[in-house]
C-alpha angles and dihedrals in degrees: 000000000000117000117238109249092236092050091049091050093050090049092053090047093053090051091048134023099002094047091048092047091050091049093049093045090051091051091047089052092053091047093048092048090051093052093044088054090046091055090058094044104044104020131231099294096054091040088055090053090050092050093049095047097046092043090052091051093048092047093048091046093054092047090047090054085063097211096296092122090057094054095039096092093054099046095038091054092046097049094043092049089050090047089238097146089160092061092044089052090049091050093050092046092049095047094048095043095047093042098048092042091055091043091056090050095047093044092051091048093051093046093047093047090050092049098047105028105117121242100014115147112248094248092050090048092050093048090050093052091049090049089054092050089050097056096086090054094048090048092050092049092050093048100044095039090059093042088054090052091048089055091046091245090141095169091059090042101053109017105061098051099021101046113005099049098048092043093049091044090053090054091047092050091049090050091047090053090056097042102035111017092176097046117157130238090252092057092050092046090050091051091051092046092050092049091048091051092050093049090049092052093048092047091050093050091050091047096046096083091052094054128077120254114274118243142158112288117249122235094260090048091053089059090049089050090067089062092048091049094048094048093044097049092051088065099051096093092044089053093049092056099042103035108036105023094142093053091044091051092050092049091051092057100036095085092053105040135059114250094258091057091044086058092051092049093043094050093047091048092051090048091050092048090053086060088043089056088071087055093049097047095044092051093046092052091054093056099084093052091045091050091053092049090047092052089050091049090234103155093177092054092047091054091047092051092048092050090049091050089051100052103069097041092047092048092046095049093044090050091049091048091051091051091051093048093047102037107006097120098056091041094053089042087067087073093052138297092272091065097060089086089065098079097101090042092053091045092054093046093050086048088059089055089049087057089054090050093050091048091062122207093323096140090051091050090051089052090051089058090060092244095133090142092056090046090053092050091050091053091048089051091049090049089052090051090051093053096043093044090052090051090052103037111026099063090048102039105021119210092355090056090050090053091049089052090057090049091050091050094051091045091053091049094048095045092047092050093050092050091047093050090051092050091049090052093244127138114271114230102199123111093247091059096043098045097069090047091052092048091050091050090051 
């Protein structure tokens, strides 16, 4: 019996974007529950140490991977389609060898600096050493997760880091709360590092049979490696901004704020990005329809799709902002009395997600044009704004200044994308561009 077209489309959606979104949202829920529980168990100061240490390890792991994970899907698909298993083996060997070599160097540097830096409090020193020891595991997870995605092994790509780690960490935190109610930030960081290492080892063992055998690169492959390295490293800064924004934001404020305020900012940023996840998923799911309308040159359909992709995220972020303004203090107080001061911070950070919602799927449209290089430069510019704004605002205004730096970074990214789309002759997707068109149609 023939399948109804709508049913077939829904089936494909559940196997693709919607299933992935549900999986990631579930993992985010586990992670958020674990950190909410942590806030009650260890308090704001130790939670701030945990945030700073784990963000440092994740940041260093992504930099150590040197961009190879970002180019893995393209080169893996090319070499497998061309039946060049030798080149695929060389690429995997190079990416793993370069990544883990850099991870060992970065990890040793972080651990040594934490051990010998004068005047560090004992808990900060211990968390720094653990962060250094954790870098190899975060690099391995980044590398093998993306290799799994490149091979279409989506279970190995999304489940270990996206579902298993946050779920297991939630169980460990709950157990820690029962066994050691006054546990320190170093103990929690050690638990997370050990779990991350275990997940990385299990993922590697499951991936090993799907990967080609490692071997010494041949002379011609060494020359090709220079191209891989150049293309990969050009994507590192783009990956930092788009993949680990929360960790990047926490690292930017850690030098300027005491650990308790780092915890307030980190928790509010993670809450805001949970709201922002609605924005991200809704915009991603509009991309296929927009691409079809763009190929057909149907400007009316493109505007209709963009407006549709704007409604739910705008409503969700406005609703979240209203809840924060009306009941933010008692809600944040659920995490501990130290977090009540975070109401203006959370309001500003949710405001940054409202900006993303009102900008529409502009970054996705820019990608559809093939202007990945321009997209990367825009992200690098936004990253620069984030760093400079933190330097200017966080020492003077504390956690509120840190939140304003995030808002400034998103604003720079959105404005730059709108200007770039206009210069390329593409449709702008922001509310300011769509509103006059809608009024004219009315």
